[in-house]
C-alpha positions in Angstrom: -1.1 -6.0 0.7 2.0 -3.7 0.1 1.2 0.0 0.8 2.2 0.8 -2.8 -0.8 -1.6 -4.0 -3.2 -0.1 -1.5 -2.4 3.4 -2.6 -2.8 2.5 -6.3 -6.0 0.6 -5.5 -7.6 3.6 -3.6 -6.0 6.2 -6.0 -4.2 7.9 -3.3 -1.1 9.9 -3.4 1.6 9.5 -0.8 0.7 13.0 0.6 -3.1 12.2 0.6 -2.3 9.0 2.5 0.1 10.7 4.8 -2.5 13.4 5.9 -5.0 10.3 6.9 -2.4 8.6 9.0 -0.6 11.7 10.3 2.7 11.4 8.6 4.5 13.7 6.0 4.1 12.5 2.4 7.8 12.1 2.2 7.8 9.6 5.0 5.1 7.6 3.1 7.3 7.6 0.0 10.3 6.2 2.0 8.1 3.4 3.3 6.7 2.5 -0.1 10.3 2.4 -1.5 11.7 0.4 1.6 14.1 3.1 2.6 12.3 3.2 5.9 10.0 1.3 8.1 7.2 2.9 10.1 7.3 3.0 13.8 5.3 0.4 15.5 2.6 2.9 16.5 2.6 4.2 13.0 2.1 0.7 11.6 -0.9 0.2 13.9 -2.3 3.4 12.5 -1.8 2.4 9.0 -3.6 -1.0 9.8 -6.4 0.9 11.1 -6.9 3.4 8.2 -6.5 0.6 5.6 -8.9 -1.4 7.6 -6.4 -4.3 7.8 -5.5 -4.3 4.1 -2.0 -3.2 5.0 -0.6 -5.0 8.1 2.8 -4.4 9.9 4.1 -7.8 8.5 3.5 -6.4 4.8 6.5 -4.0 5.5 8.9 -7.0 6.2 7.7 -9.4 3.4 9.8 -9.1 0.1 7.0 -10.3 -2.3 3.7 -8.7 -3.0 1.8 -12.0 -2.5 3.7 -12.7 0.8 2.0 -12.1 4.0 
């Protein structure tokens, strides 16, 4: 699942999600838009916080349904 879809499903803002993973809201916005890719350790934190719904490979796939 893409991070954008996860945030929508959970009704979280980028700033709220950033607090959960320990990142600035602006960084989360960059990840959502594909301007930046989270560091490896942050990808693992995102996977943990989302209980596996958003995985590292989700940042590299181009389609919502791709895994």
